[in-house]
Phi, psi and omega in degrees: 000133182284169180296323179295317179295323179295319178296318179297318180295321180295316179296321179294319178296320178295320178297318179299321178294317178298317180297318179294320177297317179295319180296319180296314180297319180291320179297319178294319179296321179297317179297322178294319178295320181290328182274344183281123182283327180237172182296127178237106184299322180295319179295318179295318179297319178297320179294320180294321178294318179295321177297318181298318180289319182290334181297337179293336186240001187295334178288343181263348184217115181296320180298319179293321177297321179294320178296321177299317179297317179297314181298318179299318180295317180295321178296317178298317178297318180297317180292321178295319179296321179294320177297320179294319178297321178295320179295316179296319179298321178294319178296318179297317179297319179295319179296319178295322178295318178296318179297320179295320179295318179297316180298320179294319178296318179296321178295317178295319179296319179296319178296320179294318177299320179297317179297318179296319179295320177296318179295320179297318179296320178298316180294320179297320178295318179295322178298319178296320179296318180294321178297320179294319178298319179295321178297318179295320179294319177298322179293323179288322182285337180082231184293156178292158180297145181299144181280153180290148179300146182293141178301336181298320181293321179296321180296321180294333181289334187248346184266154177300133183284350181270301183266342181054035182230305181272159179286156178288133179227340187239141176256145179277143180241126023258359186283341177065028174284118175279099191215359186227152173276178184298314183295316182290328178296319178295320178295323181294324181289341182268352179284161181234113349278155178289130181226158177288132180290350181263306186250357178064020176284150178290137181272150181270000000 
């Protein structure tokens, strides 16, 4: 065997060893991905490195190419699953935050209602005390204050006793009753006999 053939054989043997090493590393990475229940960044990184190394020889070995495809699929699935878990975790965190905010609002509302009820009870108690004080004062004062004279009586004092419309301007003679307006006084003097509308005395 010539030196050239020996060099080619040595390089081929070395290539075969590299391929076997790459296949072994990739196979191990695939098993780790399959056995991992949750996302493992270190495991995914190892699989990606093994794929990168095996890709150099996958055109020379169908089995190695198949392993690269399997590893690539598992890595994609792992990353997709991790993204989904992150999305669900974010939704759960947002829901918990909303629930905490609602609980805080309900707690604040309950505290405010309690304060209002306490204030209402205080006002009711104060109202009862004031009512009792008013009853005691009424008892001390006795009868209620006298009522003001009715406006009807005041009107009768100033209006003509005949027509009850115009104000009084004329007094009757000789009785001197101030009881008639100008128009009614003229009518009284024209009656036969003329008399005072109050005391019925004959007028002069």
